[in-house]
N, C-alpha and C positions, 0 to 999 in steps of 0.2 A: 812670654811674661814680661811686661814692662818694668823697668827698674829706674824710674825717674828719680834723679838725685843720687847718682852713683856715689858710693862711699858711705852711705848710711848703713849702720848696723841695724839689726832687727831684734825684736823680742817677742816672746810668746806670752800672752796673758791668759792663763788657765785658772779657772775657778778652783780653789783649794790648793793651788801650787804657789803659795805665798813665799816665794824664794827671792830674797833681796839679791841680787846678782843676775837675775834674769832681765833686769831693766837695762836697756841700752842708753847711752848718753845722747841727749838731744843736741842737734847742731843748730847754730843760728841760721835764720832764714836768709836767703839770697834775694835781692831785689829783682823784679821782673824786667827792669830796664835800668839804664845808667841813672836815670832821674828818679828811680824808685817805682813802686807799684802804682798803677794808674787808678788811684782811688782819691776821692775828695768828698767833703760833706758840707751841708748847708743847714743851719739851725732855722727852724720854722716857728717854734713856740707852741702856743695853744691853738687847738682846733675847736670850733663850735659845730653844732649840727648843720649839715649841708656841705656845699662845695666851696672851696677857696677860689680866688681868682687864679688864672694861670701864673705859674711861678717861673720866671726866667732863671735858667741855670747858666753859670758863667762859662762853661765849656761843654762840648758835646759829650754825651754819655751813652752807654749801651745797656746799662742795668741800673736799677734803683732799688733801694731797700729802706724801710721805715723803722725808726727807733722811737720809742716813747716811754714816758715814765708812769703815767697813770691814766685810766685804770688798766689792769692787766688784760682784761677781756675787752679790748677796744674793737671797734668795727671801722676799719680804715680801708678805703679803696684809692687807687690811683689810675691815672691815664696819662699818656705822654703824646707829644706832637713831634713827628719826625722832622728831620733836617730837609730843607728845600722848600721852595715857594709852593709846590704842589702837594706837599705832604699834609696829611690830615691827622686828626686825633685818633688814637687807638681806642678800643673798647675799655671800659672800666674793669679792673681786676682787683681781687681781694689782696690787700697788701699787709694784712695783720694776722695771717695764718702763722701759728707757732707750733712747736712740737719737738724741738731738739735744740740743744745748746752746745757750746764748744766741747771738744773732747775732755773728759776728766771732771769738769765741774761747771756749774752755771756761771755766766759772766758777771752777775751781780751789778749790772749797769742798766737796769731797766728792761724793757721788753723789746724784742726785735721780731719783725715780720720776715717772711721768706723773701729772698731776692727775686725781683721781677725783671726778666730780660726784656728790653724794649726795642732793640735795634738802635741805630744812631738817632738821637733825639736831643732837643735843646730846650723844650718846655715841659713842665709837669704840672699836674693839677691833682689835688687831694679832695676827697669828700669823706665825711665821717657820720656815723649814725648817732653820735653824741659828743659831749665834751671830752677832749683828750688833751693832756698836758705834757709838756716837755718833748715836743716832736722834733726830730732831726731826720734829715734825708741823707742817705749815703749813696754815692754814685761810683760806678766803675766805667772807665773809658777803655775798653779792651781793644778797640780797633786802632787807637793811637799807639798802643803798646806793641801790637803784633802786626798790624797792617791787614786790612780787609782782604786784599788780594791773596796774601799768604795764607790767611785762615781759610779762605774759600778753596784754595788749591789743596790744602791738607785734608779737606773733607772727604775727598774721593767721590766716585760716582754713586748714585743711588743704585740699589739692586736692579739688574736688568739693563743697565746702560753700559757703554763701552768702558773698559778699564782705563784708569788714569796712570799716574806715575807710580814708581815703586814705593815712594813714601806715602802716596795717597792710599795705596792698598795694603799698607803694612798692617798685619794682623797680630793681635796679642798671642803670645806663646806661654806655655806649651799647648799642644792640641791633644786632648785626652778624650777617648771614645766612651763617654758616660751617657746614660739615658739614650736619647735619640741621636747621639753624636753631637760633638761640639759645634754650635753655630759659629759663623764668622763673627769675630769680635774685634772691632777697630781698636788698634793699639792706642794707649794713652798718648803716645808721641804724635798721633794724628791731630790732636787738638792742643796739646801742651807745647809741642815743638821745642822742648828743652827750657821753656820759660815758666814752668810751674813747679818749682821745688817745694816739697812738703816742708812744713815747719818742724816736724817731729818725725822720728822713725815710725814705720808702720807697727801696729800692734796686732796680735793674733789671738783669737778666741776659739769659738766653735760655731757651727751652723746648725741650728735646730729648726729654724723657720726663715722665711723670706718676707720682707715688707715691701709692698708696692706703694710708690709715691707718685704724685705729679709735681711739676715744678712751678706751677702758676705762670709759666711763660706764655705770652700772648700767642694764640694760635695763628696759623697762616705763615709761619716762617718757611724759608726755602732750604733746600738741602745744603747749600754752601754756607749757610748761616749757623749751622749746628756747632762747628768748632768755636765760633765766637760766643755762642750761648754757654757752652761748657766752660770755656776759659773765663768768661765773666762771672759765672757762679763760683768757680774756683777762687778767683781774686776776692770776691765778696766774703766767702767762707774763710779764706786763709788770712786776709789782711784787715778786713773789717771786723769779723767775728772771732778771729784768733783760733780757728779750727786748726788741727794738724794738717789738713788737706781738704779737698772737696769732700763733702759729707758722704756722698753715695758711693757704693761699690761699682754700680753699672748704670748706664743710661740707655734709653731706647728712644729713637726719634720717630717722627711721623712716617718716615720712608722705609721703615723696617730694618734700620741699621742699629746694631748693638755696639756700645762704646765702653771701653774700660775707663773707669772714673778714678776712684781712689787708688793710689799706688800700693804695691805690695804683692801683687800676683793674683791673676784671675782664678787660679786653682787653689788659693789659700783662703782660710777663714779670716780675712782682713777685717778688723773692727772698724766700722764706720762711725759717723756721728749723725745718723739719719733718724733714729727712733729712740727718744729719750727713755732710759730705763732698760733697754733690751739690746743695745748695740753689740755687746760682747757675745751674744747668743744668736745673732742673725746676720743675714746679708740684705742689702738694700738696693732696690732698683727704682730709678726715677724715670717715668715716662714724660718726655719733654712736652709741655703744653698745659693748658688749663681745662680741666675736665669736670667742672661742676655741672654744666648743662650739655656739653658735647662729649660724645664717646670718642676715644682715640680711633684713628683710621685702622682699617683691617690689617694693613701691613705692620703697624705698631703692635697691635694685639697678637698677631702671629709671632712676631719677634719676641715679645714678652713671654709667650708660652714656651717657645723653644729654649730661651735662655733659662727660665725657671726649671724646665724639665732636665736640662743638662746640669745646672749648678746644684740643684737639690740632690740629683742622683749621684753626682760626684762625691758628695759628703754623706751619702747613705741615708738621705731623708726622704720619706714618702711624701707625695704631694697632697694626699688626702689626710683627713684627721686633724688632730690638735696636738700641740706640744706644750708641756708645762715648763715655764721659764721663771726665773727669779728676777724681781724688779731691783735694779741697782740703785743705791741711795743717791748717786749723783744725778740721775735722771727721773727720779720718782715724782718730782714736782709736775712733770708733764703728763703723768698717768692719773688714773682714778684710784690707784692702789698705794698702800703704805710701802716704804722701803723694806726690801727683803721679802715682800709678799710673793707667794707662788701663784702664778697666773696661767690659766689655760687659754692659748690663742690658736687660731687656725695656722697650719703650717705654711699656707700662702695667705698672708694677712694684709689687709689695708692698713695704712698708717693709723687711721682712726680706731682700729680694733684695739690697739695698745695704748695710744695717747689721746689726749683731749684736743683734737684737731679735726678739721673738715677734710684733710688730705686722705685719699687721693682724688677728691672730688666726687660728687654724688653719682655722676654718670659712669665713671670708671669703677667706683666701688660696687655699683650695681652689677657690673660684669664679672666680678670675681667668683660668685657661686658657679657660673657656667664655665669659667676658665679653669677652675681646679680639676674637674674630671678630665678635661682635655689635656692638661699638663700630665696627669697621671697616665693617660693612655699613651702619650708621647714617650714618657719615661721608660715604659716597659719594665724589664727586670733590672734592678740595680743591686749593687753590692755595698755592704757597710764594712769599713776597715777601722778597727779600734786599735788604740795604743795606750799603754800605761807604763810609767816608770816611777822609781822612788822619788819622793818629794824632798826629803831632807838633803841639805848640801853635804858633799863628801870631799875628801882630800883629793888633790891632783893625782891621777893615776889609779884611783880606786875604781872598782868595777860597779857598773850600773846595769841592772837587769831590766831590759825593755821587752815588752811582750804585748800581744794582742790577738785578735781573731778576724778572719774574713768570712762573712756570712751573706747569704741572700736576704735582701731587705724584706721581701714579701713573706717568705716561708721561715726565715731564720735558720735555714739549713746551712751547714758548713760548706765552704768552697775549698775542697781539698786539692793539694798538688798545684796550687796557683803560685805563680812567680811574683815575688815582691822585691822592691828596692827600698833599702834604708837610706834616707837622704839627710844630709847635714845642711842646715841653713848657714850660708857663709857670712862672714862679718861685713862683706860688701854687697850682700844680697844674692839671691839665686840659690838653687839647690844643687848639691853635688852628691851623686850616688856613691856611698862608701861601702856598701855590701849588698849582695843579692842572696835570696833564700826562697824557700818554698813552704807553703802552709802544710800542716799535718793533716791527718785523716779527719780531725775534728775542726779544721779550719784555723787552728792556733799556730802561732809563730813566736819565736823568741830571738833575742839578740843581746849580746853582752858588749857594752861600750866601756872604754877606759879613757875618758877625755882628760886632757891636761889643763883645760880651762872650761868655763861654762859653755855648754854646747846645746844647740837646738836641733832636734831630730823629728822627722816624720817618716811614715811608711807610705809607699805608693804601689798600687796595683795598676800597671800601665795597660794591660790587655783589657779588651771589652769583657764585661762592663767595668770600666776604669773606676777606681776609688782612691781617695786620699784620706789619710788619718788626720786628726788634729796634730798640733805640734806639742812635744813635751820638752821640758827644760831639764837638762842634766846639769845641776848647779854644783860648781866646784868652788870650794872656799880655801883660802890659804890656811896653812897650819901655823899656829903661833905658839912659841914657848916664852916663858917669862921666869926670871930668877932674881933674887935679891943679892946685890953685890955688897951693900952696906946698909946698916940701920941708922947710923949717925955720921953723916946725913944719910937720908934714904936715897940710895942709888940702885936702879934696876937695869937689867940688860935682858935681851931676848933675841929671837930670830923669827923670820917670816919666810915660809916656803910655799910656793915659788917666790923668789925675790921680786921686789918692785913696788908693791903697794905701800903708801905711807901708813904709819901706825900711830894710833892714839893710845897712850897709856893713861889709865884712870885710877885714882886712889879714892876709895870710899871708906868713910868712918862707919863702924858698925855700932848702932845704938841699941836701945831697949828693944826686946823682942826680935832682934836680928835685923832691924831696919837699917838700910844703907843710905848714907848721905854723901854725895860727891863733894870732895874737898880739894881735889887737885886734878889737873888734866894737862897732858903735854902731847902735842902733835909732832911726830918725828919722821924724818926721812929714814928709809931702811936700805941704804946703799949696800949692795951685795947681800942683802937679806938679814943684816944685823943692825941692832939699834940699842941705845942706852939713854937713860935720862935720870936727872936728879929732881926729886919731888919735894916740895914744901908741904908741911903738915901742921895742924893746929895744936899738937901736943900729944901727951901719952894717951893710949887707948888701943882698941882693937880695930884693925883695918883689913881691907881686901883690895888687892891689886888685880886689874884686868887690862889686857891689851886687845885692841880691836883694829880691824881694817874695814873701810866702807865698801859697799857694793860698787862695782864698776861694770862696764860692758863685758869684761873678761872674767871677772870673779864675783862670786857671792860674798856677802859680808863674812868676815872671819872673826873669831873670838878665842882667846886663850882660856884654859882652865883657870878659875879664880885662885889666887894665891893669898892665903891668910898670913898676917903678921901682927905682932903685938909690940907696941912702942912704949 
């Protein structure tokens, strides 16, 4: 399991577990090179119907993306000319495909098309189906940042060729025997090479379905160019679009290789930014290429099937049938549905099934009906491992009951006597097994945890058929006490346990019908776990005092019992 960006804490995003304290602190991004990330832009202005003249770009680029203001449903294509006297123009590709925005919220800066990997190029040409305003081109120069030779070496050989270096063949870990067995998955380090730090810690949800995408990458790329393609897409997503990381969870290339994309763990339900409205409930696989008219090569389709059979089986999701998912408000604009709508989608869905987009291309989308039963046949018998824990935050050292069941996906029958590992997600990433146990006759299991701070847990059944649970948050909140030392003037004191978090003391005036109005607030250090404050107030009346601590990566938000006083 790749842990790009060591030192990042992680959080679980679980619907219904609205626990403030599960959120980890974001870290500022680190530049890809000493001179900063290899991105630059060029303002074009308005387009009319038809093609522009060739546009000279001031430096070589490997990827281009189009931004525009109006209309939202534009039809923009681009082509590029490679570097060198003998280089020709690429085919025209659709540059205005939309369908997802940065993690968390829309950008609010107009419309963006998908990034188009071009290979080294110096000229670009646009053509439009109609008038388009506010056009800007964004470019990535990945080969200057990382070096084409290094990127090629990191790609590793295509299947069936001689093995390369240890780095070239580094595979993502762990290896878990779910479905047909885990296919080889190239580690994120093979394309990121330590130069692709995520902007934000990974977030975790659940996997109820898989979305299939294409990248609108020009077809005909070579095996050694794939790391440059992935790195270019990462840079565009991370530095132009302000995504947390590359949008997709996995990538598949023309040569049958599978690549770890977004950081956080191939065996985890890492939330991507690939399908607006559904990211917290899905995993996303991009097949590198443009598949409107062309079908992916057989090697790519075979790899896609093996990946989906393994990944869905690992999370206890059958390949056939449909899943009902809820449309998240932040991505609803890309769907045909209202925020919060419950939508039935195929468990192996094309991007266009959920969002208003042409992705994954007509030719690839047409292959999905035949692909689904093949994935189901590969998957064989799979297991589903559930987990549940108390949602409300508790005090440090309090007991949390964690429980679940292990069942056969097809029949629902319990899997009795199966060994499980209870794993804690560490503050620097990775899982540590903290307990082992066995399932009961009905497939059930239970575990009692007494964490001293907010903790993330999951369950793992390692033996075939391997299965992982979702992540649960055991939210620990500081305990606060508050007392009045003096009324004239108002002086309060209190304690926070465990010591450390700063405390905010708030004074509310109680008005008609019990309505509260904040009239004073003090932020205080709580050295050694004790604090005190003097508060100003507007005069005689009834008041309520409350002490609070904010959520951090270690603790949920804490609050004292309200303390009433009359002045």
